[in-house]
C-alpha positions as CSV (number, residue, x, y, z in Angstrom):
1,X,-7.8,24.0,11.4
2,X,-10.3,21.3,12.4
3,X,-9.6,17.7,11.5
4,X,-11.8,15.8,9.1
5,X,-12.4,12.3,10.5
6,X,-13.7,9.5,8.3
7,X,-15.4,6.9,10.6
8,X,-17.8,5.6,7.9
9,X,-16.0,4.6,4.7
10,X,-19.0,5.7,2.6
11,X,-18.7,9.3,3.8
12,X,-15.7,10.2,1.6
13,X,-14.9,9.7,-2.1
14,X,-11.3,8.7,-2.9
15,X,-9.7,8.3,-6.2
16,X,-7.3,5.4,-6.6
17,X,-5.0,4.2,-9.4
18,X,-3.2,0.9,-9.9
19,X,0.5,1.0,-10.2
20,X,2.0,-1.1,-13.0
21,X,3.8,-4.3,-12.2
22,X,3.9,-6.9,-9.5
23,X,5.6,-6.2,-6.2
24,X,7.3,-8.2,-3.4
25,X,7.7,-7.4,0.3
26,X,11.0,-8.5,1.8
27,X,12.3,-8.8,5.3
28,X,16.0,-8.5,6.2
29,X,17.9,-8.5,9.4
30,X,17.8,-5.1,11.2
31,X,21.5,-4.4,10.4
32,X,21.3,-5.4,6.8
33,X,22.6,-3.1,4.1
34,X,19.9,-1.7,1.7
35,X,20.6,-3.2,-1.7
36,X,21.4,-0.7,-4.4
37,X,19.4,-2.7,-6.9
38,X,16.1,-1.5,-5.4
39,X,16.7,1.8,-7.1
40,X,15.9,0.0,-10.4
41,X,12.3,-0.3,-9.2
42,X,9.8,2.3,-10.3
43,X,8.4,2.3,-6.8
44,X,10.1,1.1,-3.7
45,X,9.9,1.7,0.1
46,X,12.4,1.0,2.8
47,X,11.6,0.9,6.5
48,X,14.1,0.1,9.2
49,X,13.3,-0.7,12.8
50,X,15.2,-2.2,15.7
51,X,13.7,-5.6,14.7
52,X,13.9,-5.6,10.9
53,X,14.6,-4.0,7.6
54,X,11.6,-4.2,5.2
55,X,11.7,-3.4,1.5
56,X,8.9,-3.2,-1.0
57,X,9.9,-3.2,-4.6
58,X,9.1,-4.6,-8.0
59,X,9.1,-8.4,-8.1
60,X,11.5,-8.4,-10.9
61,X,14.3,-7.1,-8.6
62,X,16.1,-10.1,-7.1
63,X,16.8,-9.6,-3.4
64,X,18.1,-12.3,-1.1
65,X,16.0,-11.6,1.9
66,X,15.3,-13.7,5.1
67,X,11.7,-13.8,4.0
68,X,9.8,-12.6,0.9
69,X,6.1,-12.3,0.0
70,X,5.5,-12.1,-3.7
71,X,2.5,-11.3,-6.0
72,X,1.4,-8.0,-4.6
73,X,-0.2,-5.2,-6.5
74,X,-0.4,-1.5,-5.4
75,X,-3.4,0.7,-5.3
76,X,-2.4,4.4,-4.8
77,X,-4.7,6.8,-3.2
78,X,-4.4,9.9,-5.5
79,X,-3.1,12.7,-3.4
80,X,-1.8,14.8,-2.1
81,X,-3.7,14.1,1.1
82,X,-3.9,16.9,3.7
83,X,-2.3,16.0,7.0
84,X,-5.5,17.1,8.7
85,X,-7.4,14.1,7.2
86,X,-7.7,11.2,9.6
87,X,-9.1,7.8,9.1
88,X,-8.3,7.4,5.4
89,X,-6.4,4.2,5.8
90,X,-8.8,3.0,8.4
91,X,-11.7,3.5,6.0
92,X,-10.0,1.6,3.1
93,X,-8.8,-1.2,5.3
94,X,-12.3,-1.6,6.9
95,X,-13.9,-1.9,3.5
96,X,-11.3,-4.5,2.3
97,X,-11.3,-6.4,5.6
98,X,-15.1,-6.7,5.3
99,X,-14.4,-8.8,2.2
100,X,-11.4,-10.7,3.8
101,X,-8.9,-8.9,1.6
102,X,-5.7,-8.4,3.6
103,X,-3.5,-5.4,2.9
104,X,0.0,-4.1,3.5
105,X,-0.2,-0.3,3.8
106,X,2.5,2.3,3.1
107,X,2.4,6.1,3.5
108,X,4.5,8.8,2.0
109,X,4.4,12.6,2.7
110,X,1.7,13.1,0.0
111,X,-0.4,9.9,0.0
112,X,-1.1,6.3,1.0
113,X,-0.5,3.1,-0.9
114,X,-2.4,-0.1,-0.4
115,X,-0.8,-3.4,-1.4
116,X,-3.2,-6.3,-2.0
117,X,-2.5,-9.8,-3.3
118,X,-2.6,-10.0,-7.1
119,X,-5.3,-12.6,-6.8
120,X,-7.5,-10.2,-4.9
121,X,-6.9,-7.0,-7.0
122,X,-10.0,-7.2,-9.1
123,X,-12.2,-7.9,-6.0
124,X,-10.5,-5.0,-4.1
125,X,-11.2,-2.6,-7.0
126,X,-14.8,-3.8,-7.1
127,X,-15.2,-3.3,-3.3
128,X,-13.8,0.2,-3.6
129,X,-16.0,1.2,-6.6
130,X,-19.1,-0.3,-5.0
131,X,-18.4,1.9,-2.0
132,X,-18.4,5.0,-4.2
133,X,-14.7,5.4,-4.8
134,X,-13.2,6.0,-8.2
135,X,-10.5,3.8,-9.8
136,X,-8.7,5.5,-12.7
């Protein structure tokens, strides 16, 4: 099956939705234990590397991390996205970077999630809709 590559962010139409709530991004030591309390979050992501343990969860969950970044919102690209698609995150990040909106990206088996600062959420949505994408 041939790959579909999105080099120009205006060549595809994505549908995005905004997850409810505010989220935090936490950094722990690489050997830290994953706190059970994150399971109280409607959405959470855990990533462990040799250098760190990163957790994204609702900001209402109290975690005692080495570092935390708060006040993030999540835009979900409605999926599932086929694994043959390439450049989806690149296209979204290019659009938002063009407006100096930084992102924290996460991917699951089915789709991609884009975290943006709460203060930039309205602008991020506007950028996406101006480029022809749909926010539901």
